[in-house]
C-alpha positions in Angstrom: 87.0 149.5 129.7 86.6 148.0 126.3 84.2 149.3 123.6 84.0 145.9 122.1 80.7 144.1 122.5 80.2 140.4 122.9 78.6 138.3 120.2 75.2 136.7 120.8 75.0 133.0 121.5 72.6 130.8 119.6 70.9 127.8 121.2 70.5 124.6 119.1 66.7 125.2 119.1 67.3 128.7 117.7 69.6 127.4 115.0 67.1 124.7 114.0 64.3 127.4 113.9 66.5 129.5 111.6 67.1 126.5 109.3 63.4 125.7 109.2 62.5 129.3 108.4 65.0 129.4 105.6 63.8 126.0 104.2 60.2 127.2 104.3 60.8 130.4 102.4 63.0 128.6 99.8 60.1 126.3 99.1 57.4 129.0 98.9 59.2 132.1 97.7 62.7 131.1 96.5 66.2 131.4 97.7 66.5 135.1 97.3 63.6 135.7 99.7 64.8 133.1 102.1 68.2 134.6 102.3 66.7 138.1 102.8 64.5 137.0 105.7 67.4 135.1 107.4 69.6 138.2 106.9 67.0 140.4 108.5 66.7 138.1 111.5 70.5 138.2 111.8 70.6 142.0 111.6 68.1 142.2 114.4 70.2 139.9 116.5 73.3 142.1 115.9 71.6 144.9 117.8 71.7 142.7 120.9 75.5 142.6 120.9 75.5 146.3 122.0 72.1 146.4 123.7 71.3 143.0 125.2 68.5 144.5 127.3 67.0 146.4 124.3 64.3 143.9 123.7 60.9 143.6 125.4 60.6 141.6 128.7 58.4 138.5 128.0 57.9 137.2 131.5 54.4 136.2 130.5 55.9 133.6 128.2 58.7 132.5 130.5 60.5 134.2 133.4 63.6 136.0 132.2 62.8 135.8 128.5 63.0 138.8 126.3 62.1 139.4 122.6 62.7 141.6 119.6 60.8 141.6 116.4 62.0 140.8 112.9 58.5 140.8 111.5 56.7 138.5 111.2 59.3 136.6 113.3 60.0 137.0 117.0 63.4 136.4 118.4 63.3 135.2 121.9 66.4 135.4 124.1 67.7 135.7 127.6 70.6 137.6 128.9 73.3 136.0 131.0 76.4 138.0 132.1 75.3 140.8 129.7 75.4 138.4 126.7 72.2 137.6 124.8 71.4 134.0 124.1 69.0 133.4 121.3 66.6 130.8 122.6 64.1 130.5 119.7 63.2 132.3 116.5 59.5 131.8 115.8 56.8 133.2 113.6 54.8 135.5 115.8 51.5 134.2 114.4 52.1 130.8 115.9 50.7 129.7 119.3 53.7 130.8 121.3 52.3 129.7 124.6 51.9 126.1 123.3 55.4 126.1 121.9 57.0 127.2 125.1 54.8 124.9 127.2 56.2 121.9 125.3 59.8 123.1 125.9 61.6 122.7 129.1 64.5 125.1 128.3 
């Protein structure tokens, strides 16, 4: 048995969310803050490499969805073959039900 964990997989929506978050914080708080926030999100996602089921089940949002917090952001993901796929990275203060209702994935 190997001790090596598998990397997380990022969906195109999640990558776009991360770029949007970075761009927003660059505009309102500067590059240093934007880099720090994106780094914190990345560090939270690294935990999923070793513990893909470590997040909270979010079946009320979508069946099979899980989440972890990188406050104020919420990282939504699903696990397939013990590998976490980051589905979305959203500000937890947004209307999450509406966002996921608009999305088919």
